[in-house]
NUPAFI-529352 format. One record per residue: residue number from 1; residue in three letters; y negated, x, z negated of N, C-alpha, C, O, CB in turn. Coordinates in steps of 0.2 Angstrom, whole numbers. Each point is the difference from the previous one (the first is absolute). Last residue first. Glycine has a CB too. Example, Ala and Ser with C-alpha at 12.3 -4.5 7.8 and 13.67 -1.06 7.14 Angstrom:
<pts>
+------+------+---------+--------+-------+----------+---------+-------+---------+--------+-------+---------+--------+-------+----------+---------+-------+
! resi ! resn ! n_north ! n_east !  n_up ! ca_north ! ca_east ! ca_up ! c_north ! c_east !  c_up ! o_north ! o_east !  o_up ! cb_north ! cb_east ! cb_up !
+------+------+---------+--------+-------+----------+---------+-------+---------+--------+-------+---------+--------+-------+----------+---------+-------+
!    2 !  Ser !      11 !     64 !   -35 !       -6 !       4 !    -1 !      -5 !     -4 !    -3 !      -6 !      3 !    -1 !        9 !       3 !    11 !
!    1 !  Ala !      25 !     -4 !   -10 !       -6 !      -4 !     0 !      -6 !      4 !     0 !       1 !      5 !    -3 !        5 !     -14 !    -3 !
+------+------+---------+--------+-------+----------+---------+-------+---------+--------+-------+---------+--------+-------+----------+---------+-------+
</pts>
This chain:
<pts>
+------+------+---------+--------+-------+----------+---------+-------+---------+--------+-------+---------+--------+-------+----------+---------+-------+
! resi ! resn ! n_north ! n_east !  n_up ! ca_north ! ca_east ! ca_up ! c_north ! c_east !  c_up ! o_north ! o_east !  o_up ! cb_north ! cb_east ! cb_up !
+------+------+---------+--------+-------+----------+---------+-------+---------+--------+-------+---------+--------+-------+----------+---------+-------+
!  135 !  Glu !    -501 !    858 !  -634 !        4 !      -7 !     1 !       6 !      1 !    -4 !       4 !     -5 !    -1 !       -9 !       3 !    12 !
!  134 !  Glu !     -21 !     13 !   -14 !        7 !       2 !     2 !       4 !     -7 !     0 !      -2 !     -5 !    -4 !        1 !      16 !    -2 !
!  133 !  Ala !     -26 !     -6 !    11 !        5 !      -3 !    -4 !       7 !      1 !     2 !       1 !      0 !     6 !       -9 !      -9 !    -8 !
!  132 !  Gly !     -11 !     27 !    11 !        1 !      -8 !    -1 !       6 !     -2 !    -4 !       4 !      4 !    -2 !       -9 !      -4 !    13 !
!  131 !  Phe !      -7 !     22 !    -5 !        4 !      -1 !    -6 !       1 !     -8 !    -1 !       1 !     -2 !    -5 !       -5 !      13 !     0 !
!  130 !  Leu !     -10 !     -3 !    23 !        6 !       5 !     0 !       5 !     -2 !    -5 !       6 !      2 !     0 !      -13 !       7 !     5 !
!  129 !  Ala !     -14 !    -19 !    -5 !        5 !      -4 !     3 !       6 !      5 !     1 !       5 !     -3 !     1 !      -14 !      -4 !     5 !
!  128 !  Ile !     -10 !     16 !   -15 !        3 !      -4 !    -5 !       6 !     -4 !     3 !       5 !     -1 !    -3 !      -16 !       0 !    -3 !
!  127 !  Tyr !      -3 !     14 !    20 !        4 !       5 !    -4 !       4 !     -5 !    -5 !       6 !      2 !    -1 !      -15 !       7 !     2 !
!  126 !  Ala !      -6 !    -20 !    13 !        6 !       3 !     4 !       4 !      4 !    -5 !       6 !      0 !     1 !      -13 !      -1 !    10 !
!  125 !  Arg !     -13 !     -6 !   -20 !        4 !      -6 !     0 !       7 !      2 !     4 !       5 !     -2 !    -1 !      -15 !      -6 !     1 !
!  124 !  Val !      -8 !     23 !    -1 !        3 !       0 !    -6 !       5 !     -6 !     0 !       5 !      1 !    -3 !      -16 !       3 !    -3 !
!  123 !  Ala !      -1 !      0 !    25 !        4 !       5 !    -1 !       3 !      0 !    -7 !       6 !      1 !     0 !      -13 !       6 !     7 !
!  122 !  Lys !      -8 !    -24 !    -1 !        5 !       0 !     5 !       5 !      6 !    -2 !       6 !     -1 !     0 !      -13 !      -5 !     9 !
!  121 !  Thr !     -14 !      6 !   -19 !        5 !      -5 !    -4 !       6 !     -1 !     5 !       6 !     -1 !    -3 !      -16 !      -5 !    -2 !
!  120 !  Leu !      -6 !     20 !    14 !        2 !       3 !    -7 !       5 !     -5 !    -3 !       6 !      2 !    -2 !      -17 !       4 !     0 !
!  119 !  Pro !       0 !    -13 !    22 !        5 !       6 !     1 !       3 !      3 !    -6 !       6 !      2 !     0 !      -13 !       0 !    10 !
!  118 !  Lys !     -10 !    -19 !   -12 !        6 !      -3 !     2 !       5 !      6 !     2 !       6 !     -1 !    -2 !      -11 !      -9 !     6 !
!  117 !  Thr !     -19 !      9 !   -11 !        5 !       4 !    -4 !       7 !     -2 !     2 !       5 !      2 !    -4 !      -14 !      -2 !    -6 !
!  116 !  Asp !     -18 !      1 !    21 !        7 !      -3 !     0 !       5 !      4 !    -4 !       1 !      6 !     1 !       -3 !     -11 !    10 !
!  115 !  Lys !     -21 !     11 !    -9 !       -1 !      -6 !     3 !       7 !     -4 !    -1 !       0 !     -6 !     0 !       -8 !      11 !     9 !
!  114 !  Pro !      -1 !     14 !   -27 !        4 !      -1 !     7 !      -1 !     -7 !     2 !      -1 !     -5 !    -3 !       10 !      13 !    -1 !
!  113 !  Val !     -26 !      8 !   -11 !        4 !      -6 !     0 !       4 !     -2 !     6 !      -4 !      0 !     6 !       -5 !      -4 !   -14 !
!  112 !  Ala !      -6 !     25 !    -7 !        4 !      -2 !     7 !       4 !     -6 !    -2 !       4 !      0 !    -4 !       -4 !      12 !     8 !
!  111 !  Ile !     -12 !     -6 !   -23 !       -4 !       1 !     6 !       3 !     -2 !     6 !      -2 !     -5 !     3 !       -3 !      14 !    -8 !
!  110 !  Tyr !      21 !    -12 !   -14 !       -6 !       5 !    -1 !      -3 !      2 !     7 !       3 !      3 !     4 !        2 !       1 !   -15 !
!  109 !  Trp !      10 !    -27 !     3 !       -1 !       6 !     4 !      -6 !      4 !    -1 !      -5 !     -3 !    -1 !       11 !      -4 !    10 !
!  108 !  Asp !       2 !     -6 !   -30 !       -1 !      -2 !     7 !       0 !      6 !     4 !      -1 !      6 !    -2 !       -6 !     -16 !    -1 !
!  107 !  Trp !       6 !      8 !   -22 !        6 !      -2 !     3 !      -1 !     -3 !     7 !       3 !     -5 !     1 !        2 !       3 !   -13 !
!  106 !  Gly !     -23 !     12 !    -3 !        1 !      -7 !     1 !       7 !     -3 !     3 !       0 !     -5 !     3 !      -12 !       5 !    -2 !
!  105 !  Cys !       4 !     23 !    -7 !       -4 !      -2 !     4 !       1 !     -8 !     2 !      -1 !     -2 !     6 !       -1 !      14 !    -1 !
!  104 !  His !      16 !      3 !   -19 !       -7 !      -1 !    -3 !      -5 !     -2 !     4 !      -6 !     -1 !    -2 !        9 !      10 !    -6 !
!  103 !  Asp !      19 !     -5 !    17 !        0 !      -4 !    -6 !      -6 !     -2 !    -3 !      -2 !     -5 !    -2 !       13 !       9 !     0 !
!  102 !  Ile !      -7 !      2 !    28 !       -1 !       4 !    -6 !      -1 !     -5 !    -6 !      -4 !     -5 !     0 !       -2 !      14 !     7 !
!  101 !  Val !      18 !     -7 !    19 !       -3 !      -4 !    -5 !      -1 !      4 !    -6 !       4 !      4 !    -2 !        2 !     -14 !     7 !
!  100 !  Met !      -5 !     16 !    23 !        3 !       1 !    -7 !      -3 !     -6 !    -4 !      -5 !     -3 !     2 !        6 !      16 !    -1 !
!   99 !  Tyr !      -1 !     -1 !    26 !        1 !      -6 !    -4 !       3 !      2 !    -7 !       4 !      4 !    -1 !       -2 !     -11 !    11 !
!   98 !  Thr !      -8 !     25 !     6 !       -5 !      -6 !     1 !       1 !     -6 !    -5 !      -5 !     -2 !    -3 !        6 !       6 !    15 !
!   97 !  Arg !       3 !     24 !   -17 !        3 !      -6 !     3 !      -5 !     -6 !     1 !      -5 !      0 !    -3 !       16 !       3 !    -4 !
!   96 !  Thr !     -18 !     23 !    10 !        2 !      -5 !    -5 !       3 !     -6 !     3 !       0 !     -1 !     6 !       -9 !       5 !   -14 !
!   95 !  Gly !       0 !     14 !    21 !        5 !       3 !    -4 !       2 !     -4 !    -6 !       5 !      1 !    -4 !       -9 !      10 !     7 !
!   94 !  Pro !     -20 !    -15 !     7 !        6 !       3 !     4 !       5 !      3 !    -5 !      -3 !      4 !    -5 !       -5 !      -2 !    15 !
!   93 !  Ile !      -5 !    -23 !   -18 !       -2 !       7 !     1 !       5 !      3 !     3 !       6 !     -1 !    -2 !      -13 !       1 !    -8 !
!   92 !  Pro !       6 !    -26 !    14 !        1 !       5 !    -5 !      -3 !      7 !     2 !      -1 !      2 !     6 !       12 !      -8 !    -9 !
!   91 !  Tyr !     -27 !     -8 !     7 !        6 !       0 !    -4 !       6 !     -1 !     4 !       0 !     -5 !     4 !       -6 !       1 !   -14 !
!   90 !  Asp !     -17 !      2 !    17 !        0 !       7 !    -4 !       6 !      0 !    -4 !       1 !      5 !    -4 !      -13 !      -5 !     4 !
!   89 !  Glu !       6 !    -19 !    13 !        2 !       5 !     5 !       0 !      7 !    -4 !       3 !      5 !     3 !       -9 !     -12 !     6 !
!   88 !  Arg !       8 !    -21 !   -16 !       -2 !       7 !    -2 !       3 !      5 !     5 !       6 !      1 !     1 !       -6 !      -4 !   -13 !
!   87 !  Thr !       3 !    -22 !    11 !       -4 !       3 !     5 !      -3 !      7 !    -2 !      -4 !      3 !     3 !        1 !     -14 !     0 !
!   86 !  Asp !      26 !     -6 !    -9 !       -6 !       2 !    -2 !      -4 !      4 !     6 !       3 !      1 !     5 !        2 !       0 !   -17 !
!   85 !  Lys !      17 !    -10 !    15 !       -5 !      -6 !    -1 !      -7 !      3 !    -2 !      -5 !     -3 !     2 !       15 !      -5 !    -5 !
!   84 !  Arg !       8 !     22 !    19 !       -1 !      -2 !    -7 !      -5 !     -6 !     0 !      -4 !     -1 !     5 !        6 !      13 !    -8 !
!   83 !  Lys !      14 !      5 !    19 !       -2 !      -7 !     0 !      -1 !     -2 !    -7 !       5 !     -1 !    -4 !        1 !      -1 !    14 !
!   82 !  Ala !       2 !     24 !    -5 !       -6 !      -1 !     4 !      -3 !     -7 !     0 !      -5 !     -1 !     3 !       10 !      10 !     4 !
!   81 !  Thr !      15 !     -1 !   -19 !       -6 !       2 !    -3 !      -7 !      0 !     4 !      -5 !      1 !    -2 !       13 !       7 !    -4 !
!   80 !  Asp !      16 !    -23 !     3 !       -4 !       3 !     5 !      -7 !      3 !    -3 !      -4 !     -4 !    -2 !       10 !      -3 !    11 !
!   79 !  Leu !      18 !      5 !   -23 !       -6 !      -4 !     2 !      -4 !      4 !     5 !      -1 !      6 !    -1 !        1 !     -12 !   -10 !
!   78 !  His !      20 !     15 !     2 !        2 !      -7 !     2 !      -6 !     -4 !     2 !       1 !     -6 !     3 !        9 !       6 !   -10 !
!   77 !  Asp !     -11 !     22 !    -2 !        5 !       1 !     4 !       2 !     -7 !     4 !       3 !      0 !     5 !        2 !       9 !   -12 !
!   76 !  Asp !     -22 !     -7 !   -11 !       -2 !       4 !     6 !       6 !      0 !     6 !      -2 !      1 !     6 !       -7 !       5 !   -13 !
!   75 !  Phe !      14 !    -14 !   -15 !       -5 !      -5 !     3 !      -2 !      3 !     7 !       1 !     -3 !     5 !       -5 !      -1 !   -16 !
!   74 !  Ala !      28 !     10 !     0 !       -7 !       2 !    -1 !      -4 !     -4 !     5 !       1 !     -2 !     5 !        2 !      13 !    -8 !
!   73 !  Phe !      21 !    -15 !    -9 !       -4 !      -2 !     6 !      -7 !      2 !     0 !      -4 !     -4 !    -3 !       13 !      -5 !     5 !
!   72 !  Val !      17 !     16 !   -14 !       -7 !      -1 !    -1 !      -3 !     -1 !     7 !       2 !      3 !     5 !       -2 !       5 !   -15 !
!   71 !  Ala !      25 !    -13 !    -3 !       -4 !       3 !     6 !      -7 !     -1 !    -2 !      -2 !     -5 !    -3 !       11 !       3 !    11 !
!   70 !  Ser !      18 !      0 !   -20 !       -7 !      -1 !     0 !      -3 !      4 !     6 !       3 !      4 !     3 !       -3 !      -5 !   -15 !
!   69 !  Asp !      25 !     -8 !    -1 !       -3 !       4 !     5 !      -8 !     -2 !    -1 !      -2 !     -5 !    -3 !       12 !       5 !    11 !
!   68 !  Ile !       7 !     -6 !   -25 !        4 !       1 !     6 !      -3 !      4 !     5 !       3 !      5 !     2 !        2 !     -16 !    -4 !
!   67 !  Leu !      -8 !      6 !   -26 !       -3 !       2 !     6 !       5 !      1 !     6 !       5 !      4 !    -1 !      -15 !       0 !    -5 !
!   66 !  Gly !      20 !    -17 !   -15 !       -6 !       4 !     0 !      -2 !      1 !     8 !       2 !     -3 !     4 !        0 !       9 !   -15 !
!   65 !  Lys !      17 !    -19 !    -1 !        1 !       7 !     1 !      -6 !      5 !     1 !       0 !      6 !     0 !       10 !     -10 !     5 !
!   64 !  His !     -10 !    -21 !    -9 !        5 !       3 !    -4 !       1 !      7 !     0 !       1 !      4 !    -5 !        4 !     -14 !     6 !
!   63 !  Ile !     -20 !     -2 !    14 !       -2 !      -2 !    -7 !       5 !      2 !    -6 !      -2 !      1 !    -5 !       -4 !     -11 !    10 !
!   62 !  Asp !      -1 !     21 !    19 !        6 !      -4 !    -2 !      -2 !     -1 !    -7 !      -1 !      5 !    -4 !       10 !       0 !    12 !
!   61 !  Val !     -27 !      1 !    12 !        3 !       1 !    -7 !       6 !     -4 !    -1 !      -1 !     -6 !     1 !      -10 !      10 !    -5 !
!   60 !  Ile !      -8 !      7 !    23 !        6 !      -4 !    -1 !       3 !      1 !    -6 !       3 !      6 !    -1 !       -2 !      -7 !    14 !
!   59 !  Glu !     -27 !      6 !    -5 !        6 !       2 !    -3 !       5 !     -5 !     0 !      -2 !     -6 !    -1 !       -5 !      13 !    -6 !
!   58 !  Ala !     -18 !      2 !    19 !        5 !      -5 !     0 !       6 !      3 !    -4 !       2 !      5 !     2 !       -7 !     -11 !     9 !
!   57 !  Lys !     -23 !     11 !    -9 !        7 !       3 !    -1 !       4 !     -6 !    -1 !      -1 !     -5 !    -4 !       -3 !      15 !    -2 !
!   56 !  Leu !     -21 !     -4 !    18 !        4 !      -5 !    -4 !       7 !      3 !     0 !       2 !      4 !     4 !       -9 !     -14 !     0 !
!   55 !  Ser !     -18 !     23 !    -3 !        6 !      -3 !     4 !       3 !     -5 !    -4 !      -2 !     -2 !    -6 !        4 !      13 !    10 !
!   54 !  Val !     -21 !      2 !   -11 !       -1 !       2 !     7 !       6 !     -3 !     4 !       1 !      1 !     6 !       -7 !       9 !    -9 !
!   53 !  Tyr !     -10 !    -10 !   -22 !        6 !      -2 !     3 !       0 !      0 !     8 !      -5 !     -3 !     3 !        7 !      -5 !   -13 !
!   52 !  His !     -14 !     19 !   -13 !       -1 !      -1 !     7 !       6 !     -2 !     4 !       5 !      5 !     0 !      -14 !       4 !    -1 !
!   51 !  Gly !       8 !     -3 !   -23 !       -4 !      -6 !     1 !      -2 !     -1 !     7 !      -3 !     -6 !     2 !       -1 !       7 !   -13 !
!   50 !  His !       7 !     24 !     5 !        3 !      -6 !    -4 !      -4 !     -6 !     1 !      -6 !      0 !     0 !       10 !       8 !    -9 !
!   49 !  Thr !      -3 !     10 !    29 !       -3 !      -1 !    -7 !       3 !     -6 !    -3 !       1 !     -5 !     3 !      -12 !      10 !     1 !
!   48 !  Pro !      27 !      3 !    14 !       -7 !       1 !    -1 !      -3 !     -1 !    -7 !       4 !      0 !    -4 !       -5 !      -4 !    16 !
!   47 !  Ile !      25 !     14 !    -2 !       -3 !      -6 !    -4 !      -7 !      1 !     0 !      -2 !      5 !    -3 !       13 !      -6 !    -4 !
!   46 !  Lys !      11 !      9 !    23 !       -7 !       2 !    -3 !      -2 !     -6 !    -3 !       0 !     -6 !     3 !       -2 !      14 !     6 !
!   45 !  Gly !      23 !     -8 !     2 !        0 !       4 !    -6 !      -7 !      2 !    -3 !       0 !      3 !    -5 !       11 !       1 !    10 !
!   44 !  Gln !      -5 !    -19 !    14 !        1 !       7 !     2 !      -1 !      5 !    -6 !       0 !      6 !     1 !       -4 !      -9 !    10 !
!   43 !  Gly !       0 !    -21 !   -11 !        7 !       0 !     2 !       1 !      7 !     3 !       6 !      2 !     2 !       -7 !     -13 !     1 !
!   42 !  Asn !     -18 !      3 !   -15 !       -1 !      -1 !     7 !       7 !      1 !     3 !       0 !      0 !     7 !      -12 !       4 !    -7 !
!   41 !  Ser !       4 !    -12 !   -26 !        4 !       5 !     4 !      -2 !     -2 !     8 !       0 !     -6 !     1 !        9 !       8 !   -10 !
!   40 !  Thr !     -16 !    -15 !   -10 !       -4 !       5 !     1 !       3 !      6 !     4 !      -4 !      4 !     2 !       -2 !      -6 !   -13 !
!   39 !  Ser !      11 !    -26 !    10 !        2 !       7 !    -2 !      -5 !      5 !     2 !      -4 !     -1 !     5 !       15 !      -3 !    -3 !
!   38 !  Leu !      -4 !    -25 !    -6 !       -5 !       5 !     2 !       2 !      7 !    -2 !       3 !      0 !    -6 !      -12 !      -9 !     6 !
!   37 !  Ser !      28 !     -9 !     4 !       -5 !       1 !    -5 !      -5 !      5 !     4 !       1 !      3 !     5 !        7 !      -4 !   -15 !
!   36 !  Val !      16 !    -16 !    11 !       -6 !       3 !     4 !      -5 !      1 !    -4 !      -3 !     -4 !    -4 !        6 !      -1 !    15 !
!   35 !  Arg !      25 !     -1 !   -13 !       -7 !       1 !    -3 !      -5 !      4 !     4 !       2 !      5 !     3 !        4 !      -5 !   -14 !
!   34 !  Ala !      19 !    -15 !    12 !       -4 !       4 !     4 !      -7 !      0 !    -4 !      -3 !     -5 !    -1 !        9 !       3 !    12 !
!   33 !  Ile !      21 !     -4 !   -19 !       -7 !      -2 !     1 !      -4 !      6 !     4 !       3 !      5 !     1 !       -2 !     -12 !   -12 !
!   32 !  Arg !      27 !     -3 !     4 !       -5 !       5 !     3 !      -7 !     -3 !     1 !      -1 !     -6 !     2 !       10 !      12 !     3 !
!   31 !  Asn !      12 !    -17 !   -12 !        0 !       6 !    -4 !      -6 !      5 !     2 !      -1 !      5 !    -4 !       13 !      -6 !     2 !
!   30 !  Gly !      -7 !    -21 !    12 !        1 !      -1 !    -7 !      -1 !      6 !    -4 !      -2 !     -1 !    -6 !       10 !      -8 !     9 !
!   29 !  Asp !     -22 !     10 !    19 !        7 !      -4 !    -1 !       1 !      0 !    -8 !      -5 !      1 !    -4 !       10 !       2 !    16 !
!   28 !  Ile !     -26 !      3 !    -4 !        3 !       1 !     7 !       7 !     -4 !    -1 !       1 !     -4 !     5 !       -6 !      16 !    -3 !
!   27 !  Lys !     -20 !    -14 !   -15 !        7 !       0 !     0 !       3 !      1 !     7 !      -2 !     -4 !     5 !        1 !      -4 !   -15 !
!   26 !  Gln !     -24 !     17 !     1 !        4 !      -6 !     3 !       7 !      1 !     0 !       3 !      6 !     0 !      -13 !      -8 !     7 !
!   25 !  Thr !     -15 !     12 !   -18 !        7 !       0 !     0 !       3 !     -6 !     3 !      -2 !     -5 !    -1 !        2 !      12 !    -9 !
!   24 !  Thr !     -24 !      9 !     7 !        2 !      -6 !     1 !       8 !      1 !     1 !       2 !      5 !     3 !      -13 !     -10 !     2 !
!   23 !  Ser !     -11 !     21 !   -17 !        6 !      -2 !     4 !       2 !     -7 !     1 !      -3 !     -4 !    -4 !        7 !      15 !     0 !
!   22 !  Leu !     -22 !      0 !   -10 !        0 !       4 !     6 !       6 !     -2 !     5 !       1 !      4 !     5 !       -6 !       5 !   -12 !
!   21 !  Gly !       1 !    -26 !   -12 !       -4 !       6 !     1 !       0 !      3 !     6 !      -3 !     -3 !     5 !        5 !       5 !   -17 !
!   20 !  Asn !      13 !    -20 !    12 !       -1 !       3 !    -6 !      -4 !      6 !     0 !       3 !      5 !     2 !        8 !     -10 !    -6 !
!   19 !  Phe !       0 !    -18 !    19 !       -5 !       5 !     0 !      -1 !      2 !    -8 !       0 !     -4 !    -4 !       -5 !       0 !    15 !
!   18 !  Ala !      26 !     -9 !     5 !       -4 !       1 !    -6 !      -5 !      6 !     0 !       3 !      5 !     1 !        7 !     -11 !    -7 !
!   17 !  Gly !      -3 !     -6 !    29 !        3 !       2 !    -6 !      -4 !      0 !    -6 !      -6 !     -2 !     0 !       13 !       9 !     7 !
!   16 !  Glu !     -13 !     -2 !    21 !        2 !      -6 !    -5 !       4 !      3 !    -6 !       2 !      6 !     0 !       -1 !     -14 !    10 !
!   15 !  Phe !     -21 !     18 !     9 !        7 !       1 !    -3 !       1 !     -6 !    -5 !      -4 !     -3 !    -3 !        4 !      15 !     4 !
!   14 !  Gly !     -20 !     -7 !    12 !        4 !      -6 !     2 !       7 !      1 !    -3 !       5 !     -4 !     2 !      -12 !       3 !     8 !
!   13 !  Phe !     -14 !     14 !   -12 !        4 !       3 !     5 !       5 !     -6 !     2 !       4 !      1 !     5 !       -5 !      11 !    -9 !
!   12 !  Ala !     -14 !    -14 !   -14 !       -4 !      -1 !     7 !       5 !      2 !     5 !      -2 !     -1 !     6 !       -9 !       3 !   -11 !
!   11 !  Arg !      17 !      1 !   -18 !        1 !      -7 !     3 !      -3 !     -1 !     7 !       3 !     -4 !     4 !       -3 !       0 !   -16 !
!   10 !  Leu !      -4 !     25 !     0 !        7 !      -1 !     2 !       1 !     -7 !     4 !       4 !      0 !     5 !        0 !       8 !   -14 !
!    9 !  Phe !     -24 !     -5 !    -2 !        0 !       5 !     5 !       7 !     -1 !     4 !       0 !     -1 !     6 !       -8 !       9 !   -12 !
!    8 !  Glu !       5 !    -19 !   -15 !       -4 !      -3 !     6 !       0 !      4 !     6 !       1 !     -3 !     6 !       -8 !      -3 !   -14 !
!    7 !  Thr !      16 !     15 !   -11 !        4 !      -5 !     2 !      -3 !     -4 !     6 !       3 !     -2 !     5 !        1 !       1 !   -17 !
!    6 !  Pro !     -16 !     18 !     1 !        6 !       3 !     4 !       4 !     -6 !     3 !       3 !      1 !     5 !       -3 !      10 !   -11 !
!    5 !  Ser !     -25 !    -17 !     0 !        6 !       2 !    -4 !       5 !      3 !     5 !       0 !     -2 !     6 !       -2 !      -6 !   -15 !
!    4 !  Gly !     -20 !     -4 !    13 !        0 !       7 !    -1 !       5 !      3 !    -4 !       0 !      6 !    -2 !      -12 !      -7 !     4 !
!    3 !  Lys !       8 !    -23 !    -9 !       -3 !       3 !     7 !       0 !      7 !    -1 !      -3 !      3 !    -5 !       -3 !     -13 !     8 !
!    2 !  Lys !      23 !     -4 !   -18 !       -7 !       3 !     0 !      -1 !      3 !     7 !       4 !      3 !     3 !       -3 !       0 !   -15 !
!    1 !  Met !      15 !    -24 !     5 !        0 !       7 !     2 !      -7 !      2 !     1 !      -4 !     -3 !     3 !       15 !       1 !     3 !
+------+------+---------+--------+-------+----------+---------+-------+---------+--------+-------+---------+--------+-------+----------+---------+-------+
</pts>
């Protein structure tokens, strides 16, 4: 795996499953999978500059019938913007998002680096668990 790749970035969240470019896929049961991918959507219908990823998108898919449901988890909505690993006091510029990943900047956090990504992964995992294996 190439350093600075979208796969490496997603893998750092601790998601399991098969990784393919901008997404990871895990099996829920015999017919359903959960796909988690980087997204340029902030979940409010506004799309930032092309290649600026500001959220994770989770999709629940039936392998025979297609998309069942999806949800967007914006980084700034789930990660503490006051607690960061970086020391930049001049970023973000007021009115802009704190956390993002930019594809042409090495597939890593752009300037602002969260101290803890567990609240985001916990929210995504809780959403996927809503569609737990059918009996």
